[in-house]
N, C-alpha and C positions, 0 to 999 in steps of 0.2 A: 170514829174510834169506838171500840166496844170495851165497856168497863164492867168488871165483876170482882167479887171478893171471895176468898176461900179461907177457912180456918187454918191457922198455923200455930199450933199449940195454944197458948193463951191469947194470942194476938190474931188480928185479921190482916191478911196479906192482900193488898189491892193489886189487881192485874189489869193492864190496859193494852189492847192490841189494835193496831190499825188494819182494817180489812175493807174490801170493796163494799160500798153502800148497799148494793143489791143483795148481799148476803146477810145483812143485819136482821131482817124479820125472821129468817130461818134460825140464826144463831140464838136469838132471844127465846126460842122455844126450848133450847137445851138447858139443863141444869148446869151450874158452874162446875160440878164434879165431872160430868160427862164431857163438857167442853175441854176442860183441862186434860182429861185422859186422851181425847182425840188429838190435842195439840202436842202432847208429849210422847206419842207413840214412837218407838224407835224405828228408824228406816229399815225396810225389809232388806234382807241380804242373804247371802249363802252361808251355810253353817260349816263349822270345822268338820272335815272328813267327808263332806258331801261330794258326790260325783257330778262334775259339770262338763259341758262340751262347748266348743266354739261355734258360734252361729255365722262366722265369716272368717276368712283368712286373717291372721294377725301376726304380730311380731312379739315374741317373748322378750321381756326386758329384765336385765339383771343389773342391779345397782343403777337403775334409771338409764341404762344404755341398751341399744338394740343388741339382742343376743342371738336369736334364731327365729326363722319363720315357722309358723305353725298353721297347717291347713284347716279349713272349715271341717268341723266334725271331730277334731281331735279331743280326746277326753283327758281330764285331770282330776286330782283330788284336792279339795280346798284346804289350805292351811289357815288362812285368815282373810276376812273381807273387810277392807278399810272403806267404810261407807262415806267418810269425809272426802277422801281422795278419789273415791269411785274406782278403786282398783282392787283386784283380788290376787292374793298371794297363793301360788300353787306349787306343788313339788315337782322337781325335774332332776333327772339323773344325768350327770356328765358321763362321757364315754369311759372315764376311769372309775365309774361307780359312785362318785361323790354326789350326795343329795344336796341340792341347793333350792332356794326359794326364788322363783321368778314371778313377775307380775303381768297381768293382763287387764285391759279395761273391763269393768264390770258389765258394761252394756254389750260386750261381745260374747258374753257367756249365758248359758241357760242350763237348767238342771238336766242332767242326762235322763233319758227315758227310764222308767222304773225297770229294774232287773232283780228278780227274786234273790239270786245269790248275793248280789251287791248289797241289797237291803239287809239280808241276813248278817253278812259280815260287818256292815256299817252299824247295825243295831248292837252287835256284840261289842264292837270297838267303842261305841258310845257308852255302853254300860261300863266298860273298863275305865273310861275317862270320867265316869259319874255324871254323864249327861243323860239322866234317866228318862226324861220325857221324850227326847229325841230317840233314845233306844226303844222305848215302847212303840213309837210311831213306825220305826223301821221294821221291827219284828212283826208288828201287826200286818204290815203290807206284805212282808215275806211269807207270812202264813196263808196268804190268799192263793199261793201257787201250790198245786198238788205235790210237786216234787219235794218242796221244802216245808210243807205244812207241819209235819210231825216234829221236825227239828226246831222250827221257829216257835211252835207252841210250847215245846218242852223248855227251851231256853227262856222264853218270855215268862213262863211260870216261875222258874227259878230266880231270874234276875229281878223281877218285880217283887217277889217275896223277900229277896235279900235287901232291896232298898227299903222296904217297909220295916224289916226286922231291925235296922239300925236305930230308928226312932224308939222302938220298943225296948231295945237293949240299953239305951241311954237313960231309961227311967230308973236304972239300977235295981229293978226288981229281979229276983232270982229267976223267975219264970221267963222274963224277957231275955236275960242273958243266955239261958239254956236254949230258948227258941233261936237265938242268934247263932249259937254254936251248931245247932242242928241245920240251920240254913247254910252256913259256911260249909259244913260237911257235904250237904247235897250239891253245892256248887263245885266242890273239889271232885266229887264223884262224877258229875256231869262233864267236867273238863276231861277227866280220864277217859270216859266213854267216848267223847267226841274225838279225842286223839286216836283212840283205837279204831274209829271209823275212817280215819285218814285225813280229817279236816284239822290239821295242826294249827292253822291260823286262828280258827274259832276256839280251839281248846286253850291256846296260850292267852288269848284275850280274856276268856272267862276266868282263868286262873289268876291272871294279873288283877282283874276286877275284884276277885275274892281277897287278894292281898290288900288292896286299898280300903276295902270295907273293914277288914280285920284291924287295920291300923287306926281306924276311927274308934273302935270299941274293943280294946284289949280284953281278952277273955282267957280264963283258965278252965280246962286245959286248952292250949292253942290247937288250931286245926291246920297242920302243915300241908303243903302241896304234895300231891301224889305223882306229879309228872317229873320226868327227867328234864328239868327246866333249861339247863344250860344247853343241852343237845337240841331240844325243841326250839329254843330261841334262835339258835344259829340257822336251823332249817327254815324257820318262818321268815327270818330276815332275808335269807336267800330267795325264797319264793316270792316275797313281797317286792323285792327289788326286781326280780325277773318279770313279774307282771307289769310293773310300771315301765321298765325299759323296753319290754316287748311292745307295749301299747305305743310308746314313743317311736320305736323303730318302724312299726306298721304305718303310723301316720306319715313318716318320711319315706315310706316304701323301701325300707332297708330290710328286706325279707331274710337275707342270710343272717344278719345280726339278730333278727327276731327269732329265727329257728334255733340259734345258739341259746338265747334266753329261755326259750321254751324247754329245751333239753336240760338246762341247768335247774330251772324251777321245778320241773317234774321229778328230777332226781332227788331234790330236797323234800318235795311234798307231792307225791304222786296223785293225790286226790284233788289237786287245785283246779276247780272248774274253769276259771278264766283261761288258764294256759291250754286246757284241752279244747276250748272253743276257738282259740286262735290258730290251732294247728292246721285245720283244713284251709283257711284263708291263706296262710303263709305258704303251705305246700303248693297251692294253686298258683300263687304269684311267682314262685321259683320255677315251676314247670312252664308257665307261659313265657317267662324271661328266657328260659333255655330254648324254647321253640323259636323265639324271635332272634336269638343269637344264631341258631342254625340257618334261619332264613337270610339274615344279614350276611353271614359268612359265605353263603352260597351265591347271593346276588352280586356281591362286589367282584366276583371273578369274571362276570360278563361285561362286555363292552357297554358302556353307558349304564351299567347297573349300580354304580356307586350311590346315586341319588336314592334309589329304592332301598339300598342297603342301609343308608342313613335313616330312612323312615322306619325300617324294622328295628334298627339300633335304638332309636329314640323311644319307640313303642316298648321295647324290651326293658329299657331303663325305667320307664314309668311303671312297669310291673315289679321290677326289682332293681332299685338304684345301686345296690352294692353287689350285683352279680359279677363275680371276678372276670369271667370271660367277656362280658359286655363292656366292663370298665377297661379291660386291656384293648379290646377292639376299638373303643372310642379313642383311646390314646393313640392307637395306630393310625386312625383316620382323622386325627385332631385338626389338621390344616383344612381338610375338606369340610369337617364339621363346622369350623369357624366360618367358612365361606357361605354356609347355608343357614347360619344362625345370626351372625353379625358381620357381614362382609365389609371390608374396608372400602372407603369411598374413592376408588380408582377412577381415572378419567374414562376408562372403558365402561365401567358400570354406570357412571353418570351420563355418558353418551347414550347407552342403551335405555336409560330411564328418561331421556329427554331433559336432563338437568346438567348439561355440560358446565364445567367450572365449579369445583367444590366450593361450598360456602361455609362460613364459620358456624352458621346455624345448624347445618347438617352434621358437622363434626361434633358440635356440642351435643346434638341429639344422640349420636352414636356413643359418645363418652358416657352420657347419662345412662343409656340403655345397658352398656357393657358393665359399668361399675355399680350403679345404684340398683339396677334390676337383678343383680346377682347376689345381693346381700342375703337373700332368703331362699333362693332357688337357682337351678341351672337355667341357661337360656334354651329356648325351644326353636325348632326349625321354623324359619320365617313363613314357609308355605303351609304350616300346620293350621294357620288361622287366616281368615279374611281380614282386610284392613278394618272393617267395621268391628270385627271381633277383637282385634288388637286394641282399638280405641276403648272398648269396654274393659278389657283386661288392664290396660294402663291406668284408666280412671279408677278401677277397683283397687289397684295396688298403690296409688299415689299417696294415700295417707300414711301407709306403712313405710314408704320410702321417702317421705317428707318432700314430695314433689309439688311445686306450685303449678298453676295453670299454664304458665309460659313454658315451663320445663316439660310438661306433658305434651304440649304442642310440638316442641322440638323433637321429642322421641317419636311421636306419630309421623312427623314429616320425614325423619330418617327411615323409619320402617316402611313407609310408603315408597320412597325412592329405592330402597334396597330391594324390596319385593318386586317392584316393577322392573328393575334392572335384571334381576334373576329370571323373571318370566320372559324377558326379551332375549334370553340366551346367553347372558354374560356368565 
């Protein structure tokens, strides 16, 4: 046990901590103040507004229930990090446009790679929310990029000065209040200039930040906004929603939906960099899907070409899961698609696989595969992977689908028999 005392007002507060014996000599070298500081440091976590991405495939949870699968690499913006429950709340848009808070395990997330535009926008939003230190860090990082250096430096100068001017104005000195008025005026002017340049989301956040500062130190004369706030607010709301929904759609390979979001977002805010960067990727996905549709449609007309058509169909849906022609073709070939993704355990298939006589274990494996493995994604063609690869895939997905070891074994047993039966000509 390690014992030390710290001052607590007029009293002495005794502290006793049980620690491994081998650490005692090292801890005795620390002053009580340093030791207390080390022991009471808050747990590291993600900050509000921070961009994060998944390091593995995960399941989004809404109200503690499985909601939707999310692939490795999908990005989100943090709403809150609950370090006690070790979960992170992130924003997610329903198809109807409603924004909800869903959760992900903290250990499945990492900070997204630095991006100068994201840093610039996050820095301005942090200023708006009066998270001044985080704002300074983001704007400093954004200023390292040549494209955004001038904008980031100009914004940092104004926002840092504004934060400092609040304390000066609170002194009630006439000079301090006048300096604060001048600072607010400069912020309003910068917001107007930024809006004119086409970056409405930055302009709105700057102007709203000025509002919050002005509320802290009322001054006469007031410094009103110079923006058409109602109009700009609607446009920024539309572009923000478009960015988030486009990112979600791309992660789910819904490129048609993403293209619609890009069109809506750019109509509201033509200078929005994220939407412009998404365009090339989305257009390529749609084009590749169209090519695969043409290939699948051509192959299915030939004798014994259906299997090859299914391969092209699956490949196309991986490029663009909501391509209307591919979705319609899949529906048209649905029975054949089922035969190649989750064939029923007929006696003919079992005989071809050398497993005559259907067993309860195989039926259980199929039911688990068809029902639990489709909670987050569509089934894939069985011959798209080797059995070894299927084992790795099932193992990787087992935690998300709440599958225990025995259930995983049942699924693998079914997949092995089904694949063997198909390879034998069934």
